[in-house]
All heavy atoms as a GROMACS GRO file, in nm:
protein
  523
    1MET      N    1  -1.404   1.486   0.710
    1MET     CA    2  -1.406   1.421   0.579
    1MET      C    3  -1.501   1.301   0.585
    1MET      O    4  -1.484   1.212   0.668
    1MET     CB    5  -1.263   1.376   0.546
    1MET     CG    6  -1.244   1.324   0.408
    1MET     SD    7  -1.216   1.456   0.292
    1MET     CE    8  -1.219   1.366   0.142
    2PRO      N    9  -1.599   1.296   0.498
    2PRO     CA   10  -1.693   1.183   0.500
    2PRO      C   11  -1.630   1.057   0.443
    2PRO      O   12  -1.526   1.062   0.375
    2PRO     CB   13  -1.807   1.231   0.410
    2PRO     CG   14  -1.745   1.331   0.319
    2PRO     CD   15  -1.636   1.396   0.397
    3LYS      N   16  -1.692   0.946   0.473
    3LYS     CA   17  -1.646   0.819   0.419
    3LYS      C   18  -1.672   0.815   0.269
    3LYS      O   19  -1.769   0.873   0.221
    3LYS     CB   20  -1.720   0.703   0.486
    3LYS     CG   21  -1.679   0.682   0.631
    3LYS     CD   22  -1.734   0.552   0.685
    3LYS     CE   23  -1.882   0.563   0.716
    3LYS     NZ   24  -1.933   0.441   0.781
    4LEU      N   25  -1.585   0.747   0.197
    4LEU     CA   26  -1.600   0.736   0.052
    4LEU      C   27  -1.682   0.612   0.019
    4LEU      O   28  -1.673   0.512   0.087
    4LEU     CB   29  -1.463   0.725  -0.014
    4LEU     CG   30  -1.370   0.843   0.003
    4LEU    CD1   31  -1.231   0.807  -0.046
    4LEU    CD2   32  -1.422   0.963  -0.073
    5LYS      N   33  -1.760   0.622  -0.086
    5LYS     CA   34  -1.839   0.506  -0.130
    5LYS      C   35  -1.757   0.424  -0.229
    5LYS      O   36  -1.692   0.479  -0.317
    5LYS     CB   37  -1.969   0.550  -0.196
    5LYS     CG   38  -2.068   0.604  -0.096
    5LYS     CD   39  -2.209   0.586  -0.146
    5LYS     CE   40  -2.308   0.626  -0.037
    5LYS     NZ   41  -2.444   0.594  -0.072
    6THR      N   42  -1.762   0.293  -0.211
    6THR     CA   43  -1.695   0.202  -0.302
    6THR      C   44  -1.782   0.181  -0.426
    6THR      O   45  -1.903   0.169  -0.416
    6THR     CB   46  -1.672   0.066  -0.233
    6THR    OG1   47  -1.594   0.088  -0.116
    6THR    CG2   48  -1.600  -0.030  -0.323
    7HIS      N   49  -1.719   0.180  -0.542
    7HIS     CA   50  -1.789   0.152  -0.668
    7HIS      C   51  -1.823   0.004  -0.670
    7HIS      O   52  -1.733  -0.081  -0.670
    7HIS     CB   53  -1.700   0.191  -0.785
    7HIS     CG   54  -1.770   0.190  -0.917
    7HIS    ND1   55  -1.802   0.074  -0.982
    7HIS    CD2   56  -1.814   0.291  -0.996
    7HIS    CE1   57  -1.863   0.103  -1.096
    7HIS    NE2   58  -1.871   0.235  -1.107
    8THR      N   59  -1.951  -0.030  -0.670
    8THR     CA   60  -1.992  -0.170  -0.655
    8THR      C   61  -1.952  -0.256  -0.772
    8THR      O   62  -1.925  -0.375  -0.756
    8THR     CB   63  -2.143  -0.182  -0.631
    8THR    OG1   64  -2.213  -0.110  -0.733
    8THR    CG2   65  -2.181  -0.126  -0.496
    9GLY      N   66  -1.947  -0.199  -0.892
    9GLY     CA   67  -1.902  -0.275  -1.008
    9GLY      C   68  -1.754  -0.306  -1.000
    9GLY      O   69  -1.710  -0.415  -1.035
   10ALA      N   70  -1.675  -0.210  -0.951
   10ALA     CA   71  -1.530  -0.228  -0.942
   10ALA      C   72  -1.493  -0.327  -0.831
   10ALA      O   73  -1.399  -0.404  -0.847
   10ALA     CB   74  -1.463  -0.094  -0.917
   11LYS      N   75  -1.566  -0.326  -0.720
   11LYS     CA   76  -1.530  -0.416  -0.610
   11LYS      C   77  -1.552  -0.563  -0.646
   11LYS      O   78  -1.487  -0.650  -0.591
   11LYS     CB   79  -1.606  -0.380  -0.482
   11LYS     CG   80  -1.748  -0.428  -0.472
   11LYS     CD   81  -1.810  -0.389  -0.338
   11LYS     CE   82  -1.957  -0.422  -0.336
   11LYS     NZ   83  -2.026  -0.362  -0.222
   12LYS      N   84  -1.642  -0.588  -0.741
   12LYS     CA   85  -1.666  -0.725  -0.787
   12LYS      C   86  -1.561  -0.770  -0.889
   12LYS      O   87  -1.540  -0.890  -0.907
   12LYS     CB   88  -1.804  -0.737  -0.851
   12LYS     CG   89  -1.918  -0.714  -0.756
   12LYS     CD   90  -2.049  -0.700  -0.832
   12LYS     CE   91  -2.160  -0.651  -0.739
   12LYS     NZ   92  -2.284  -0.624  -0.814
   13ARG      N   93  -1.498  -0.676  -0.957
   13ARG     CA   94  -1.410  -0.709  -1.068
   13ARG      C   95  -1.261  -0.703  -1.037
   13ARG      O   96  -1.181  -0.766  -1.106
   13ARG     CB   97  -1.438  -0.615  -1.185
   13ARG     CG   98  -1.568  -0.644  -1.256
   13ARG     CD   99  -1.601  -0.535  -1.356
   13ARG     NE  100  -1.718  -0.570  -1.436
   13ARG     CZ  101  -1.843  -0.545  -1.399
   13ARG    NH1  102  -1.868  -0.488  -1.283
   13ARG    NH2  103  -1.943  -0.580  -1.478
   14PHE      N  104  -1.221  -0.625  -0.937
   14PHE     CA  105  -1.079  -0.604  -0.912
   14PHE      C  106  -1.041  -0.640  -0.769
   14PHE      O  107  -1.120  -0.626  -0.677
   14PHE     CB  108  -1.041  -0.457  -0.936
   14PHE     CG  109  -1.072  -0.409  -1.074
   14PHE    CD1  110  -1.177  -0.322  -1.097
   14PHE    CD2  111  -0.997  -0.450  -1.182
   14PHE    CE1  112  -1.206  -0.277  -1.225
   14PHE    CE2  113  -1.024  -0.406  -1.312
   14PHE     CZ  114  -1.129  -0.319  -1.332
   15ASN      N  115  -0.915  -0.685  -0.753
   15ASN     CA  116  -0.856  -0.710  -0.622
   15ASN      C  117  -0.718  -0.649  -0.622
   15ASN      O  118  -0.653  -0.636  -0.726
   15ASN     CB  119  -0.845  -0.860  -0.594
   15ASN     CG  120  -0.976  -0.918  -0.550
   15ASN    OD1  121  -1.043  -0.864  -0.462
   15ASN    ND2  122  -1.017  -1.028  -0.613
   16LEU      N  123  -0.671  -0.611  -0.503
   16LEU     CA  124  -0.537  -0.556  -0.491
   16LEU      C  125  -0.443  -0.661  -0.434
   16LEU      O  126  -0.481  -0.736  -0.345
   16LEU     CB  127  -0.538  -0.434  -0.398
   16LEU     CG  128  -0.609  -0.308  -0.448
   16LEU    CD1  129  -0.601  -0.199  -0.344
   16LEU    CD2  130  -0.549  -0.259  -0.578
   17THR      N  131  -0.320  -0.664  -0.485
   17THR     CA  132  -0.218  -0.752  -0.430
   17THR      C  133  -0.147  -0.678  -0.317
   17THR      O  134  -0.169  -0.558  -0.296
   17THR     CB  135  -0.116  -0.791  -0.538
   17THR    OG1  136  -0.052  -0.673  -0.584
   17THR    CG2  137  -0.183  -0.862  -0.654
   18LYS      N  138  -0.060  -0.748  -0.245
   18LYS     CA  139   0.012  -0.685  -0.134
   18LYS      C  140   0.106  -0.576  -0.185
   18LYS      O  141   0.130  -0.479  -0.114
   18LYS     CB  142   0.094  -0.791  -0.059
   18LYS     CG  143   0.009  -0.887   0.023
   18LYS     CD  144  -0.046  -0.819   0.146
   18LYS     CE  145  -0.124  -0.917   0.229
   18LYS     NZ  146  -0.179  -0.854   0.350
   19SER      N  147   0.158  -0.592  -0.306
   19SER     CA  148   0.249  -0.492  -0.361
   19SER      C  149   0.175  -0.373  -0.423
   19SER      O  150   0.238  -0.279  -0.470
   19SER     CB  151   0.340  -0.556  -0.465
   19SER     OG  152   0.264  -0.611  -0.570
   20GLY      N  153   0.041  -0.379  -0.427
   20GLY     CA  154  -0.037  -0.267  -0.478
   20GLY      C  155  -0.081  -0.280  -0.621
   20GLY      O  156  -0.143  -0.188  -0.676
   21LYS      N  157  -0.050  -0.393  -0.686
   21LYS     CA  158  -0.096  -0.414  -0.823
   21LYS      C  159  -0.245  -0.446  -0.822
   21LYS      O  160  -0.298  -0.494  -0.723
   21LYS     CB  161  -0.021  -0.531  -0.887
   21LYS     CG  162   0.124  -0.503  -0.918
   21LYS     CD  163   0.185  -0.624  -0.983
   21LYS     CE  164   0.332  -0.606  -1.011
   21LYS     NZ  165   0.392  -0.731  -1.063
   22VAL      N  166  -0.312  -0.419  -0.933
   22VAL     CA  167  -0.455  -0.444  -0.945
   22VAL      C  168  -0.475  -0.572  -1.026
   22VAL      O  169  -0.437  -0.578  -1.143
   22VAL     CB  170  -0.528  -0.325  -1.011
   22VAL    CG1  171  -0.676  -0.354  -1.025
   22VAL    CG2  172  -0.507  -0.199  -0.929
   23LYS      N  173  -0.533  -0.674  -0.963
   23LYS     CA  174  -0.560  -0.800  -1.029
   23LYS      C  175  -0.696  -0.795  -1.095
   23LYS      O  176  -0.790  -0.737  -1.041
   23LYS     CB  177  -0.561  -0.914  -0.926
   23LYS     CG  178  -0.441  -1.000  -0.930
   23LYS     CD  179  -0.440  -1.122  -0.843
   23LYS     CE  180  -0.554  -1.147  -0.749
   23LYS     NZ  181  -0.534  -1.269  -0.671
   24ARG      N  182  -0.708  -0.859  -1.212
   24ARG     CA  183  -0.834  -0.862  -1.284
   24ARG      C  184  -0.849  -0.996  -1.355
   24ARG      O  185  -0.752  -1.070  -1.369
   24ARG     CB  186  -0.841  -0.748  -1.387
   24ARG     CG  187  -0.739  -0.763  -1.499
   24ARG     CD  188  -0.766  -0.671  -1.615
   24ARG     NE  189  -0.666  -0.685  -1.719
   24ARG     CZ  190  -0.671  -0.775  -1.817
   24ARG    NH1  191  -0.771  -0.860  -1.824
   24ARG    NH2  192  -0.576  -0.781  -1.908
   25ALA      N  193  -0.971  -1.025  -1.399
   25ALA     CA  194  -0.997  -1.147  -1.475
   25ALA      C  195  -1.003  -1.111  -1.623
   25ALA      O  196  -1.019  -0.995  -1.660
   25ALA     CB  197  -1.128  -1.209  -1.430
   26HIS      N  198  -0.992  -1.212  -1.707
   26HIS     CA  199  -1.002  -1.191  -1.851
   26HIS      C  200  -1.149  -1.182  -1.892
   26HIS      O  201  -1.236  -1.243  -1.830
   26HIS     CB  202  -0.936  -1.306  -1.927
   26HIS     CG  203  -0.788  -1.296  -1.931
   26HIS    ND1  204  -0.707  -1.376  -1.854
   26HIS    CD2  205  -0.706  -1.215  -2.002
   26HIS    CE1  206  -0.581  -1.344  -1.878
   26HIS    NE2  207  -0.577  -1.247  -1.967
   27ALA      N  208  -1.174  -1.111  -2.000
   27ALA     CA  209  -1.308  -1.101  -2.057
   27ALA      C  210  -1.334  -1.217  -2.152
   27ALA      O  211  -1.245  -1.298  -2.177
   27ALA     CB  212  -1.322  -0.967  -2.131
   28PHE      N  213  -1.455  -1.226  -2.204
   28PHE     CA  214  -1.496  -1.325  -2.304
   28PHE      C  215  -1.497  -1.467  -2.251
   28PHE      O  216  -1.470  -1.562  -2.324
   28PHE     CB  217  -1.409  -1.316  -2.432
   28PHE     CG  218  -1.400  -1.178  -2.489
   28PHE    CD1  219  -1.283  -1.106  -2.480
   28PHE    CD2  220  -1.511  -1.121  -2.549
   28PHE    CE1  221  -1.276  -0.978  -2.532
   28PHE    CE2  222  -1.504  -0.993  -2.603
   28PHE     CZ  223  -1.386  -0.922  -2.593
   29LYS      N  224  -1.531  -1.486  -2.123
   29LYS     CA  225  -1.529  -1.620  -2.064
   29LYS      C  226  -1.667  -1.660  -2.011
   29LYS      O  227  -1.682  -1.764  -1.948
   29LYS     CB  228  -1.424  -1.623  -1.951
   29LYS     CG  229  -1.396  -1.756  -1.885
   29LYS     CD  230  -1.338  -1.857  -1.982
   29LYS     CE  231  -1.304  -1.987  -1.915
   29LYS     NZ  232  -1.420  -2.068  -1.880
   30SER      N  233  -1.771  -1.580  -2.038
   30SER     CA  234  -1.900  -1.607  -1.975
   30SER      C  235  -1.994  -1.694  -2.057
   30SER      O  236  -2.061  -1.780  -2.003
   30SER     CB  237  -1.968  -1.475  -1.939
   30SER     OG  238  -1.980  -1.395  -2.054
   31HIS      N  239  -2.001  -1.674  -2.187
   31HIS     CA  240  -2.093  -1.753  -2.269
   31HIS      C  241  -2.040  -1.761  -2.412
   31HIS      O  242  -1.938  -1.700  -2.444
   31HIS     CB  243  -2.235  -1.694  -2.266
   31HIS     CG  244  -2.244  -1.555  -2.318
   31HIS    ND1  245  -2.273  -1.526  -2.448
   31HIS    CD2  246  -2.223  -1.435  -2.258
   31HIS    CE1  247  -2.273  -1.394  -2.465
   31HIS    NE2  248  -2.241  -1.337  -2.352
   32ILE      N  249  -2.110  -1.838  -2.496
   32ILE     CA  250  -2.068  -1.868  -2.634
   32ILE      C  251  -1.927  -1.927  -2.633
   32ILE      O  252  -1.836  -1.880  -2.701
   32ILE     CB  253  -2.077  -1.744  -2.728
   32ILE    CG1  254  -2.208  -1.668  -2.708
   32ILE    CG2  255  -2.068  -1.787  -2.874
   32ILE    CD1  256  -2.213  -1.537  -2.784
   33LEU      N  257  -1.910  -2.032  -2.553
   33LEU     CA  258  -1.778  -2.092  -2.538
   33LEU      C  259  -1.755  -2.207  -2.635
   33LEU      O  260  -1.642  -2.254  -2.648
   33LEU     CB  261  -1.760  -2.142  -2.394
   33LEU     CG  262  -1.766  -2.034  -2.285
   33LEU    CD1  263  -1.767  -2.097  -2.149
   33LEU    CD2  264  -1.651  -1.936  -2.299
   34THR      N  265  -1.860  -2.252  -2.703
   34THR     CA  266  -1.844  -2.368  -2.791
   34THR      C  267  -1.756  -2.338  -2.911
   34THR      O  268  -1.682  -2.425  -2.956
   34THR     CB  269  -1.982  -2.417  -2.841
   34THR    OG1  270  -2.054  -2.307  -2.894
   34THR    CG2  271  -2.060  -2.480  -2.728
   35LYS      N  272  -1.762  -2.217  -2.961
   35LYS     CA  273  -1.680  -2.183  -3.079
   35LYS      C  274  -1.537  -2.145  -3.041
   35LYS      O  275  -1.452  -2.137  -3.128
   35LYS     CB  276  -1.745  -2.072  -3.160
   35LYS     CG  277  -1.759  -1.939  -3.087
   35LYS     CD  278  -1.814  -1.831  -3.180
   35LYS     CE  279  -1.964  -1.845  -3.199
   35LYS     NZ  280  -2.023  -1.727  -3.263
   36LYS      N  281  -1.512  -2.122  -2.913
   36LYS     CA  282  -1.377  -2.088  -2.869
   36LYS      C  283  -1.300  -2.217  -2.839
   36LYS      O  284  -1.354  -2.310  -2.782
   36LYS     CB  285  -1.382  -2.000  -2.744
   36LYS     CG  286  -1.440  -1.864  -2.773
   36LYS     CD  287  -1.477  -1.788  -2.649
   36LYS     CE  288  -1.562  -1.668  -2.685
   36LYS     NZ  289  -1.636  -1.616  -2.573
   37THR      N  290  -1.173  -2.217  -2.875
   37THR     CA  291  -1.093  -2.338  -2.858
   37THR      C  292  -1.066  -2.363  -2.710
   37THR      O  293  -1.072  -2.271  -2.627
   37THR     CB  294  -0.959  -2.326  -2.931
   37THR    OG1  295  -0.885  -2.218  -2.874
   37THR    CG2  296  -0.979  -2.304  -3.079
   38THR      N  297  -1.035  -2.488  -2.676
   38THR     CA  298  -1.006  -2.526  -2.538
   38THR      C  299  -0.885  -2.450  -2.486
   38THR      O  300  -0.883  -2.405  -2.371
   38THR     CB  301  -0.981  -2.677  -2.529
   38THR    OG1  302  -1.084  -2.745  -2.599
   38THR    CG2  303  -0.981  -2.724  -2.386
   39LYS      N  304  -0.787  -2.434  -2.571
   39LYS     CA  305  -0.665  -2.361  -2.532
   39LYS      C  306  -0.698  -2.216  -2.498
   39LYS      O  307  -0.645  -2.162  -2.400
   39LYS     CB  308  -0.564  -2.368  -2.647
   39LYS     CG  309  -0.433  -2.296  -2.619
   39LYS     CD  310  -0.342  -2.306  -2.739
   39LYS     CE  311  -0.211  -2.234  -2.713
   39LYS     NZ  312  -0.122  -2.243  -2.830
   40ARG      N  313  -0.785  -2.157  -2.578
   40ARG     CA  314  -0.821  -2.017  -2.557
   40ARG      C  315  -0.896  -1.998  -2.425
   40ARG      O  316  -0.865  -1.907  -2.348
   40ARG     CB  317  -0.906  -1.969  -2.674
   40ARG     CG  318  -0.949  -1.824  -2.668
   40ARG     CD  319  -1.018  -1.788  -2.798
   40ARG     NE  320  -1.093  -1.665  -2.788
   40ARG     CZ  321  -1.177  -1.622  -2.880
   40ARG    NH1  322  -1.196  -1.691  -2.990
   40ARG    NH2  323  -1.242  -1.509  -2.865
   41THR      N  324  -0.995  -2.085  -2.398
   41THR     CA  325  -1.072  -2.072  -2.274
   41THR      C  326  -0.986  -2.103  -2.152
   41THR      O  327  -1.006  -2.045  -2.046
   41THR     CB  328  -1.195  -2.165  -2.275
   41THR    OG1  329  -1.154  -2.297  -2.302
   41THR    CG2  330  -1.296  -2.120  -2.376
   42ARG      N  331  -0.890  -2.193  -2.166
   42ARG     CA  332  -0.799  -2.226  -2.056
   42ARG      C  333  -0.711  -2.106  -2.023
   42ARG      O  334  -0.688  -2.075  -1.905
   42ARG     CB  335  -0.713  -2.346  -2.095
   42ARG     CG  336  -0.632  -2.403  -1.981
   42ARG     CD  337  -0.570  -2.537  -2.018
   42ARG     NE  338  -0.477  -2.523  -2.130
   42ARG     CZ  339  -0.492  -2.582  -2.249
   42ARG    NH1  340  -0.599  -2.657  -2.274
   42ARG    NH2  341  -0.403  -2.567  -2.344
   43HIS      N  342  -0.664  -2.035  -2.125
   43HIS     CA  343  -0.582  -1.917  -2.101
   43HIS      C  344  -0.663  -1.801  -2.042
   43HIS      O  345  -0.608  -1.717  -1.972
   43HIS     CB  346  -0.513  -1.874  -2.230
   43HIS     CG  347  -0.396  -1.958  -2.268
   43HIS    ND1  348  -0.353  -2.068  -2.195
   43HIS    CD2  349  -0.312  -1.950  -2.374
   43HIS    CE1  350  -0.248  -2.123  -2.253
   43HIS    NE2  351  -0.221  -2.053  -2.364
   44LEU      N  352  -0.792  -1.797  -2.071
   44LEU     CA  353  -0.877  -1.692  -2.016
   44LEU      C  354  -0.903  -1.711  -1.866
   44LEU      O  355  -0.943  -1.616  -1.799
   44LEU     CB  356  -1.011  -1.687  -2.091
   44LEU     CG  357  -1.007  -1.639  -2.236
   44LEU    CD1  358  -1.143  -1.655  -2.299
   44LEU    CD2  359  -0.960  -1.496  -2.245
   45ARG      N  360  -0.880  -1.833  -1.816
   45ARG     CA  361  -0.899  -1.860  -1.673
   45ARG      C  362  -0.796  -1.789  -1.586
   45ARG      O  363  -0.824  -1.753  -1.473
   45ARG     CB  364  -0.886  -2.011  -1.646
   45ARG     CG  365  -1.016  -2.082  -1.641
   45ARG     CD  366  -0.991  -2.227  -1.605
   45ARG     NE  367  -1.042  -2.314  -1.710
   45ARG     CZ  368  -0.987  -2.428  -1.749
   45ARG    NH1  369  -0.878  -2.472  -1.693
   45ARG    NH2  370  -1.043  -2.499  -1.843
   46THR      N  371  -0.675  -1.771  -1.638
   46THR     CA  372  -0.567  -1.714  -1.557
   46THR      C  373  -0.594  -1.567  -1.527
   46THR      O  374  -0.660  -1.497  -1.604
   46THR     CB  375  -0.433  -1.726  -1.631
   46THR    OG1  376  -0.442  -1.655  -1.755
   46THR    CG2  377  -0.399  -1.871  -1.658
   47THR      N  378  -0.541  -1.521  -1.415
   47THR     CA  379  -0.560  -1.381  -1.377
   47THR      C  380  -0.459  -1.294  -1.451
   47THR      O  381  -0.355  -1.340  -1.496
   47THR     CB  382  -0.543  -1.362  -1.226
   47THR    OG1  383  -0.416  -1.413  -1.186
   47THR    CG2  384  -0.653  -1.429  -1.149
   48ALA      N  385  -0.492  -1.167  -1.462
   48ALA     CA  386  -0.405  -1.070  -1.526
   48ALA      C  387  -0.398  -0.946  -1.438
   48ALA      O  388  -0.471  -0.936  -1.337
   48ALA     CB  389  -0.459  -1.035  -1.664
   49TYR      N  390  -0.312  -0.855  -1.473
   49TYR     CA  391  -0.300  -0.730  -1.398
   49TYR      C  392  -0.351  -0.616  -1.484
   49TYR      O  393  -0.335  -0.616  -1.606
   49TYR     CB  394  -0.154  -0.705  -1.358
   49TYR     CG  395  -0.102  -0.808  -1.262
   49TYR    CD1  396  -0.009  -0.902  -1.302
   49TYR    CD2  397  -0.147  -0.811  -1.130
   49TYR    CE1  398   0.038  -0.998  -1.213
   49TYR    CE2  399  -0.101  -0.906  -1.042
   49TYR     CZ  400  -0.009  -0.999  -1.083
   49TYR     OH  401   0.036  -1.094  -0.995
   50ALA      N  402  -0.413  -0.519  -1.419
   50ALA     CA  403  -0.465  -0.402  -1.490
   50ALA      C  404  -0.350  -0.319  -1.544
   50ALA      O  405  -0.241  -0.316  -1.485
   50ALA     CB  406  -0.552  -0.319  -1.397
   51ASP      N  407  -0.372  -0.252  -1.654
   51ASP     CA  408  -0.271  -0.167  -1.715
   51ASP      C  409  -0.240  -0.049  -1.623
   51ASP      O  410  -0.327   0.001  -1.551
   51ASP     CB  411  -0.323  -0.116  -1.849
   51ASP     CG  412  -0.213  -0.055  -1.933
   51ASP    OD1  413  -0.122  -0.128  -1.976
   51ASP    OD2  414  -0.216   0.068  -1.952
   52THR      N  415  -0.116  -0.005  -1.626
   52THR     CA  416  -0.072   0.103  -1.536
   52THR      C  417  -0.148   0.233  -1.558
   52THR      O  418  -0.162   0.313  -1.466
   52THR     CB  419   0.079   0.129  -1.553
   52THR    OG1  420   0.108   0.146  -1.692
   52THR    CG2  421   0.160   0.014  -1.499
   53THR      N  422  -0.199   0.254  -1.680
   53THR     CA  423  -0.274   0.377  -1.708
   53THR      C  424  -0.409   0.378  -1.638
   53THR      O  425  -0.466   0.485  -1.617
   53THR     CB  426  -0.295   0.393  -1.860
   53THR    OG1  427  -0.359   0.276  -1.911
   53THR    CG2  428  -0.164   0.414  -1.931
   54ASN      N  429  -0.461   0.261  -1.601
   54ASN     CA  430  -0.592   0.252  -1.536
   54ASN      C  431  -0.584   0.233  -1.385
   54ASN      O  432  -0.686   0.242  -1.317
   54ASN     CB  433  -0.672   0.136  -1.596
   54ASN     CG  434  -0.693   0.152  -1.744
   54ASN    OD1  435  -0.713   0.262  -1.792
   54ASN    ND2  436  -0.688   0.042  -1.817
   55VAL      N  437  -0.466   0.205  -1.331
   55VAL     CA  438  -0.452   0.169  -1.190
   55VAL      C  439  -0.501   0.279  -1.097
   55VAL      O  440  -0.573   0.253  -1.001
   55VAL     CB  441  -0.306   0.129  -1.158
   55VAL    CG1  442  -0.281   0.123  -1.009
   55VAL    CG2  443  -0.275  -0.004  -1.222
   56ALA      N  444  -0.466   0.404  -1.123
   56ALA     CA  445  -0.504   0.515  -1.036
   56ALA      C  446  -0.656   0.529  -1.029
   56ALA      O  447  -0.713   0.550  -0.920
   56ALA     CB  448  -0.440   0.644  -1.084
   57ALA      N  449  -0.723   0.516  -1.141
   57ALA     CA  450  -0.869   0.531  -1.145
   57ALA      C  451  -0.936   0.416  -1.071
   57ALA      O  452  -1.034   0.436  -0.999
   57ALA     CB  453  -0.916   0.534  -1.289
   58ILE      N  454  -0.882   0.295  -1.086
   58ILE     CA  455  -0.940   0.177  -1.019
   58ILE      C  456  -0.922   0.188  -0.868
   58ILE      O  457  -1.014   0.158  -0.791
   58ILE     CB  458  -0.877   0.047  -1.074
   58ILE    CG1  459  -0.915   0.028  -1.220
   58ILE    CG2  460  -0.921  -0.073  -0.993
   58ILE    CD1  461  -0.836  -0.078  -1.293
   59LYS      N  462  -0.806   0.232  -0.825
   59LYS     CA  463  -0.780   0.246  -0.681
   59LYS      C  464  -0.870   0.349  -0.614
   59LYS      O  465  -0.904   0.336  -0.498
   59LYS     CB  466  -0.633   0.279  -0.656
   59LYS     CG  467  -0.543   0.158  -0.670
   59LYS     CD  468  -0.401   0.190  -0.631
   59LYS     CE  469  -0.314   0.066  -0.638
   59LYS     NZ  470  -0.175   0.095  -0.604
   60LYS      N  471  -0.909   0.452  -0.690
   60LYS     CA  472  -1.004   0.551  -0.637
   60LYS      C  473  -1.142   0.488  -0.619
   60LYS      O  474  -1.216   0.528  -0.530
   60LYS     CB  475  -1.015   0.669  -0.732
   60LYS     CG  476  -0.907   0.773  -0.712
   60LYS     CD  477  -0.929   0.892  -0.805
   60LYS     CE  478  -0.809   0.982  -0.806
   60LYS     NZ  479  -0.819   1.085  -0.910
   61MET      N  480  -1.176   0.394  -0.706
   61MET     CA  481  -1.308   0.330  -0.699
   61MET      C  482  -1.318   0.228  -0.585
   61MET      O  483  -1.426   0.199  -0.537
   61MET     CB  484  -1.341   0.263  -0.833
   61MET     CG  485  -1.370   0.361  -0.942
   61MET     SD  486  -1.443   0.281  -1.086
   61MET     CE  487  -1.299   0.234  -1.177
   62ILE      N  488  -1.203   0.170  -0.544
   62ILE     CA  489  -1.204   0.072  -0.436
   62ILE      C  490  -1.110   0.118  -0.324
   62ILE      O  491  -1.003   0.058  -0.301
   62ILE     CB  492  -1.165  -0.070  -0.486
   62ILE    CG1  493  -1.041  -0.066  -0.578
   62ILE    CG2  494  -1.281  -0.134  -0.559
   62ILE    CD1  495  -0.989  -0.203  -0.616
   63PRO      N  496  -1.148   0.224  -0.250
   63PRO     CA  497  -1.055   0.284  -0.153
   63PRO      C  498  -1.027   0.197  -0.031
   63PRO      O  499  -0.923   0.213   0.032
   63PRO     CB  500  -1.126   0.413  -0.112
   63PRO     CG  501  -1.270   0.387  -0.139
   63PRO     CD  502  -1.274   0.296  -0.256
   64TYR      N  503  -1.115   0.104   0.004
   64TYR     CA  504  -1.098   0.028   0.128
   64TYR      C  505  -1.055  -0.115   0.106
   64TYR      O  506  -1.056  -0.195   0.199
   64TYR     CB  507  -1.225   0.033   0.211
   64TYR     CG  508  -1.268   0.175   0.241
   64TYR    CD1  509  -1.382   0.229   0.183
   64TYR    CD2  510  -1.190   0.257   0.323
   64TYR    CE1  511  -1.418   0.360   0.209
   64TYR    CE2  512  -1.226   0.386   0.348
   64TYR     CZ  513  -1.340   0.439   0.291
   64TYR     OH  514  -1.375   0.569   0.316
   65LYS      N  515  -1.021  -0.152  -0.016
   65LYS     CA  516  -0.979  -0.290  -0.043
   65LYS      C  517  -0.834  -0.306  -0.009
   65LYS      O  518  -0.753  -0.218  -0.021
   65LYS     CB  519  -1.004  -0.326  -0.189
   65LYS     CG  520  -1.128  -0.411  -0.199
   65LYS     CD  521  -1.129  -0.490  -0.327
   65LYS     CE  522  -1.243  -0.586  -0.318
   65LYS     NZ  523  -1.269  -0.661  -0.434
   0.00000   0.00000   0.00000
C-alpha cells in the first residue's frame, strides 16, 4: 500500500484534537474588518469544531495529523 498524500489546503486549515474532533477557524476574519463590529471580530477569533457531516471527508484529507 503506498503512502497517502496529505491535502495541502486541509492541513493548513484543520487540526485534530486528542478525542478525534476536527478543529477549525472561523471565516470572514481576513480583511474588510472596519465595517464589522468589535464584538463580531472578537467572536471570530475563537476556534470551532467542524460539523459531523464533514468530519469523515476532512480526516481522509489529513491522514497523518
